[in-house]
Each structure stands twice: as structure tokens, then as C-alpha cells.
C-alpha positions in Angstrom: 3.1 -18.3 -8.3 3.9 -21.2 -10.6 6.6 -20.3 -13.1 5.5 -20.3 -16.7 7.8 -22.1 -19.0 8.4 -20.2 -22.2 8.5 -22.2 -25.5 11.9 -22.5 -27.2 10.2 -22.1 -30.5 9.7 -18.3 -31.0 6.6 -18.6 -33.3 4.8 -21.4 -31.3 2.4 -18.9 -29.7 1.3 -17.7 -33.2 -0.1 -21.1 -34.1 -3.9 -21.1 -33.9 -3.8 -17.8 -32.2 -7.4 -16.5 -32.6 -6.5 -13.0 -31.5 -4.1 -12.5 -34.5 -7.1 -12.5 -36.8 -8.9 -9.7 -35.0 -8.2 -6.0 -35.4 -6.1 -4.5 -32.7 -8.9 -2.1 -31.6 -11.1 -5.1 -30.9 -8.3 -6.9 -29.0 -7.9 -3.9 -26.8 -11.6 -3.8 -26.1 -11.5 -7.5 -25.1 -8.5 -7.0 -22.9 -10.0 -4.0 -21.1 -12.9 -6.3 -20.0 -10.7 -8.9 -18.5 -9.5 -9.2 -14.9 -5.8 -8.7 -14.2 -5.0 -12.4 -13.7 -6.4 -13.3 -17.1 -4.4 -10.6 -18.9 -1.2 -11.7 -17.2 -1.8 -15.3 -18.4 -2.6 -14.1 -22.0 0.8 -12.3 -21.9 2.4 -15.7 -22.0 -0.2 -17.5 -24.1 -0.5 -15.2 -27.1 2.4 -13.5 -28.8 0.1 -11.1 -30.6 -1.7 -10.0 -27.4 1.6 -9.8 -25.6 2.7 -7.0 -27.9 -0.4 -5.0 -26.9 -0.2 -5.9 -23.2 3.4 -4.7 -23.0 2.6 -1.4 -24.8 2.9 1.6 -22.5 -0.2 3.2 -24.0 -2.3 0.1 -23.1 -0.8 0.0 -19.6 -1.8 3.6 -18.9 -5.2 3.0 -20.4 -5.8 0.0 -18.1 -4.4 1.8 -15.1 -6.7 4.8 -15.7 -9.7 2.5 -15.9 -8.6 0.8 -12.7 -8.1 4.1 -10.9 -11.7 5.0 -11.6 -12.9 1.7 -10.2 -10.8 1.4 -7.0 -11.2 -1.5 -4.6 -10.7 -2.4 -1.0 -7.7 -4.7 -0.4 -7.5 -6.8 2.7 -4.2 -8.6 3.5 -4.4 -11.7 5.7 -1.2 -13.2 7.2 -1.2 -16.7 8.7 -2.9 -20.0 8.4 -2.9 -23.5 9.9 0.3 -24.8 11.4 1.6 -26.5 8.2 -0.3 -24.5 5.5 0.6 -20.9 6.3 -0.2 -18.6 3.4 -0.5 -15.0 2.5 -4.0 -14.1 1.3 -5.4 -11.0 -0.4 -9.1 -10.2 -0.6 -10.0 -7.6 -3.2 -13.5 -6.1 -2.8 -15.4 -3.7 -5.0 -16.2 -0.3 -3.5 -19.4 -0.1 -5.4 -22.6 -0.1 -3.3 -24.4 -2.3 -2.7 -21.4 -4.7 -2.3 -21.5 -8.1 -3.8 -21.1 -11.0 -1.4 -18.4 -12.4 -3.7 -14.9 -11.0 -4.0 -11.6 -11.9 -5.5 -9.2 -14.0 -3.3 -5.6 -14.7 -4.1 -3.3 -16.9 -2.1 0.5 -16.6 -2.2 3.0 -19.2 -1.1 5.2 -18.4 1.9 9.0 -18.1 1.7 10.6 -21.1 0.2 13.3 -21.2 2.9 13.1 -20.8 6.6 10.1 -20.5 9.0 7.0 -18.6 7.9 6.8 -15.1 9.4 4.2 -12.5 8.4 5.3 -9.6 6.2 4.2 -6.1 7.0 3.0 -4.4 3.8 3.0 -0.8 2.8 0.0 0.7 1.0 -0.4 -0.4 -2.7 0.9 1.8 -5.4 -0.4 1.5 -9.0 -1.4 -2.1 -8.4 1.7 -3.3 -6.7 2.4 -3.8 -3.0 5.6 -4.2 -1.0 6.2 -6.3 2.1 9.1 -6.5 4.6 10.1 -9.0 7.2 13.3 -8.1 8.9 15.9 -7.6 6.2 13.8 -9.5 3.6 11.7 -7.5 1.2 9.3 -8.7 -1.5 7.2 -6.8 -4.1 4.3 -8.3 -5.8 0.9 -8.0 -7.5 -1.9 -9.0 -5.2 -4.3 -9.2 -8.2 -2.2 -12.0 -9.8 -0.5 -13.5 -6.8 3.0 -13.1 -8.3 5.7 -11.9 -5.9 9.4 -11.5 -6.3 12.1 -11.2 -3.6 14.4 -8.3 -3.6 18.0 -8.5 -2.3 18.3 -8.5 1.4 18.7 -5.0 2.9 22.4 -4.3 3.5 22.6 -3.9 7.2 23.4 -5.8 10.4 20.6 -4.0 12.2 17.1 -5.4 12.4 15.1 -2.3 13.1 14.2 -1.3 9.6 11.5 1.0 8.3 10.4 1.0 4.6 8.3 3.0 2.2 7.2 2.0 -1.4 6.5 4.3 -4.3 6.4 4.8 -8.1 8.6 7.2 -10.1 6.6 8.4 -13.1 9.6 10.3 -14.6 11.6 7.1 -15.1 8.6 4.7 -15.0 10.0 2.6 -12.2 9.0 1.4 -8.7 11.4 2.0 -5.8 11.7 1.0 -2.2 13.2 3.3 0.5 14.6 1.6 3.6 15.9 3.3 6.7 17.7 1.6 9.6 17.7 3.2 13.0 20.1 3.2 15.9 19.0 2.8 19.5 21.5 4.2 21.9 22.1 2.2 25.1 21.3 5.4 27.1 17.9 5.6 25.4 17.2 2.0 26.1 18.1 2.4 29.8 15.6 5.3 29.9 12.9 3.2 28.4 12.9 4.9 24.9 11.5 2.6 22.3 13.7 1.7 19.3 11.3 3.3 16.9 12.0 6.6 18.6 15.7 6.4 17.6 17.4 8.5 14.9 17.5 7.1 11.4 21.1 6.3 10.4 21.3 4.5 7.1 19.1 5.4 4.1 19.0 2.9 1.2 17.0 2.8 -2.0 16.5 0.1 -4.6 14.8 0.2 -8.0 12.5 -2.8 -8.6 13.9 -4.9 -11.4 16.4 -7.6 -12.4 20.0 -7.3 -11.1 19.2 -4.2 -9.1 21.0 -3.6 -5.8 20.5 -1.4 -2.7 22.2 2.0 -2.9 23.2 4.1 0.1 21.9 7.7 -0.2 22.5 10.8 1.8 19.8 12.5 4.0 20.5 16.0 5.1 17.7 16.0 7.6 18.4 13.7 10.6 14.9 12.5 11.7 13.1 9.8 13.6 10.6 7.9 11.4 7.3 7.0 13.1 7.1 3.3 12.5 3.4 3.1 13.5 2.5 5.5 10.6 2.2 4.3 7.0 3.9 6.3 4.3 2.1 7.2 1.1 3.2 8.0 -2.5 1.7 10.7 -4.7 3.0 12.1 -8.0 6.4 10.5 -7.6 7.0 11.7 -4.0 6.9 9.5 -0.9 5.5 11.1 2.3 5.8 9.9 5.8 5.6 11.4 9.3 8.7 11.8 11.5 10.2 13.9 14.2 12.7 16.5 13.0 14.4 18.8 15.5 12.1 17.5 18.2 9.0 18.5 16.3 6.5 16.3 14.4 7.2 16.9 10.7 6.2 15.7 7.3 9.1 14.1 5.5 9.2 13.7 1.7 11.4 11.8 -0.7 11.5 12.6 -4.4 11.8 9.3 -6.2 13.3 10.9 -9.3 16.0 13.1 -7.8 16.2 10.9 -4.6 16.3 14.1 -2.5 14.7 14.4 1.0 12.8 17.4 2.2 10.9 18.4 5.4 7.7 20.3 5.9 6.7 21.8 9.2 3.3 20.8 10.7 0.9 23.4 12.2 1.5 24.2 15.9 -1.3 22.0 17.2 -0.9 19.9 20.4 -3.0 16.9 19.1 -1.3 17.0 15.7 2.1 16.9 17.4 1.2 13.8 19.4 -0.6 11.6 16.9 -1.9 11.5 13.3 -2.6 9.3 10.3 -1.2 10.3 6.9 -3.9 9.9 4.2 -4.6 10.9 0.6 -7.8 13.1 0.6 -9.1 14.5 -2.6 -5.7 14.3 -4.2 -4.0 16.2 -1.3 -1.8 15.1 1.4 -3.8 15.1 4.7 -3.0 14.3 8.3 -6.0 13.0 10.3 -6.3 12.9 14.1 -9.0 11.0 15.8 -9.6 11.4 19.5 -11.2 8.5 21.5 -14.6 10.3 21.9 -14.1 13.4 19.8 -14.2 14.6 16.2 -11.8 13.9 13.4 -9.4 16.8 12.6 -8.3 16.8 8.9 -5.1 18.9 8.3 -4.8 19.4 4.5 -1.5 20.5 2.9 -2.6 23.2 0.5 0.9 24.4 -0.6 4.0 22.3 0.2 6.5 25.0 -0.8 4.8 27.7 1.4 3.9 25.1 4.1 0.3 26.2 4.1 -2.2 24.0 5.8 -6.0 24.1 6.2 -8.1 22.4 8.8 -11.5 20.7 8.6 -13.4 19.1 11.5 -15.7 16.2 11.1 -18.0 15.2 14.0 -19.2 11.5 13.9 -22.1 10.0 15.9 -21.0 7.8 18.8 -20.1 4.4 17.4 -21.2 2.5 20.5 -24.7 4.1 20.4 -25.1 3.4 16.7 -23.8 -0.2 16.6 -24.0 -1.4 20.2 -20.3 -2.4 20.1 -17.4 -1.9 22.5 -14.8 -1.9 19.8 -12.2 0.8 19.6 -11.6 2.1 16.1 -8.6 3.5 14.2 -9.0 6.0 11.4 -7.5 4.6 8.2 -8.2 7.0 5.3 -10.7 8.7 3.1 -12.1 7.2 -0.1 -12.3 9.1 -3.4 -16.0 9.5 -2.8 -15.3 11.3 0.5 -16.3 8.4 2.8 -14.1 8.0 5.9 -12.8 4.5 6.8 -12.5 3.2 10.4 -11.3 -0.3 11.3 -11.5 -2.1 14.7 -8.2 -2.2 16.6 -9.0 -5.8 17.7 -10.1 -8.3 15.0 -13.9 -8.9 15.2 -15.7 -12.1 14.1 -16.8 -11.7 11.4 -14.3 -9.2 10.3 -15.7 -5.8 9.3 -14.8 -2.1 8.9 -16.9 1.0 8.7 -17.4 3.7 5.9 -18.8 7.0 7.2 -20.3 9.6 4.9 -19.8 13.1 6.5 -22.4 14.7 4.3 -25.3 12.3 5.0 -24.1 11.3 8.5 -24.5 7.6 7.5 -22.4 4.6 8.3 -21.9 1.5 6.1 -20.7 -1.7 7.7 -18.5 -3.7 5.3 -18.5 -7.4 6.5 -16.1 -9.9 5.1 -17.3 -13.2 6.5 -14.7 -15.6 5.0 -11.6 -14.0 6.6 -9.4 -16.7 8.1 -9.6 -16.2 11.8 -6.4 -18.1 12.7 -4.5 -15.3 10.9 -1.7 -13.5 12.6 -2.3 -10.0 11.2 -4.9 -8.3 9.1 -4.2 -5.1 7.1 -6.8 -3.1 5.2 -5.9 -0.8 2.3 -8.2 1.4 0.3 -8.4 2.9 -3.2 -6.4 0.0 -4.6 -6.1 0.1 -8.4 -5.7 -3.3 -9.9 -2.9 -4.1 -12.3 -2.0 -7.0 -14.6 1.7 -6.2 -14.4 4.1 -9.2 -14.6 7.3 -8.8 -12.6 
């Protein structure tokens, strides 16, 4: 994102500022109707509007509105040999969908060869990506990204989770490095199955550094599973004492905790962590079977409930041979499935369990020379300037 040069004259933004003549209530109404990118630019263009934009009450008002109008977010890594970019496609969840959607391109790293970043699910409008020991946090609605200090480790097998601490009003990144013993490698054990060794956390902001923290629960993080953040707590799946477990990390106290999973063979082998109706849920999808939804009803008492959703055969309905992965549940109850291999044109499916109907969401201008495509749901747009 092009750096905006601030004027040396403190009152220059007040000259011919039309918003200064309007009542604050009207300015708020105008801002609430604008997309995030426009608000971010007005933050630098109008000193009067900047005071409103930076006000915490307006921030929460805008985030509340965005949360009630969530969007699909598609991250595309890659590009032509000499023009490799990071692209984000933001798509409305309203039906019927518009053929147009917002596209934002971000420049690659200024130094070194271009390598794709693996992103974690967005949190309150921001998203976090990692490539080796390099970590960046940004706003996909404005295209602005900032690099965090490199993770302090000589090891390259790093796992990360991103979240928001509402108590202190800050974003944090949790990184864990894992150790692969030579005996495990000789037996064919994958590095992602090794025990986590170092736990570090950083607060997103100027002059912040990585801090080592203690974890009293030695565990193995499942790298193939995305962590999620809810109410100031990060959740991710891991193996603790040789059992699949739900790990949690309180962003305010920076304490770890572990929750036992139900004694279910399928749940112990696989599962996708999702946010369903405001509750932490683990979903398991068999190749030709139903979707099991394990809902955490009470984290302190470790009480889980189970719901089973039977879907019509996808091959019979669409005449396709694609294999699908379960990705999550929208706020309206629709279940999301994405093809494991990238189809042309790119698409994903929304399934309504109540009506038994599928919706096929096609994005026909996805760049097909991309390296990786990630799909996220219930993305709340933000105008936040980092």
C-alpha cells in the first residue's frame, strides 16, 4: 500500500474541509455508508473526520454493522513470473449474489523471492499471514499490511494463531515452534506430529517484540487445522497425553487450558474447528457419510452435544468427481464445502440443512496461475489503519 505523506502543517487538512460544516451526527451517517477503503483514506484527508473515525464508539458501531453483513473472503496467492501478488476477493453473502465483488491486491515482500503466505481466519476485519519466520498482519479490505518482527527461533516448523483481546483492545499473534526428534523422523513421523517446544506471543503495534510464555500442557498442534478466536480466547485442536483435545489460549491472561473431547473414534482421528451459532464446534465429514457436529455447550464442565447432518450425494447432484472439505457454518446455518483440488472456474458450495438445498458460488475471475487459494467465511470488514 502506498505510504501517505502527512502534511507538516497541522491545520492544512482543515482548509476547505466540507465535513467540518456538517453536524457530527450527519458525518457519522455518511461514514457508515462508505466502504472501508474510503474511510481509511478520509482518515488522512480530513482532520475533522479523522477525530470521528478514531473514536472507539464509532469503531464499535462500524464493526457491529459489519458483523451483521458478513462476507466471503477468498485469498489468492501467486501470479505471473514477474508480477506475483497477493489478492483478496470479498464477496457478499446476500442472495442472489452480485456478479461484482471487491478485489484488493497487495504487493509482495520488498526483499527476497516471493513465497506465498499461509493465512489464519480473519478476526474483526484483520488477517494474519506467516511464511517461515516472517509474519504480517493486514486489512484485506484496504490492502494495507505491516510486517511484524521475525519469530525468534532457529527452527522453521512454526505454527501460528491470530486473535483479538477485547479486554485490552489489542490484536495478538501466538506462535509455537515444534521439535522433531531424529527417532521420530526415522520412524516416518511427520514434523507436525512433534511436541511443541517454544510458545511466543506478540501484541500487534509499533515497537512490540515477541515474548516467550510458559505452557503447562505439552501438546502437539495439528497444523492442518485452523485455529479460531472467540470472545478473547483462541481455540485450536491438538494432541494432549496422546488424546485429541481442544486447546485454548486466553489472550488477556495469556494462560493455556485444555478441554477433553468426547470419546468418539472419528472425532479422535479428524475434525474441523468451526464457529457455529456462537459456539465452538468440531465438525467431522466422512467421504460418503453425514457430517457430525460436536458442539461445546459448557467449557468448564466439558459438556458436548452432538448433531448429525445428512447431505445428498454431491456427485449425483452436480455430476462432479470433486472431493470436498468441510470449511464451516455461516451465521444463517448454511454449511460450506470447498473442493480439495482447484476447479475452473473456482467455486464452493453452501448447503442449507433445513431445506436440503445447495447453492453453488462461482467466482469466475480467480487467477488460475495461483499457488494457493484459501476461503474464509463470516468476514466482517474493517477500515482500521495499521
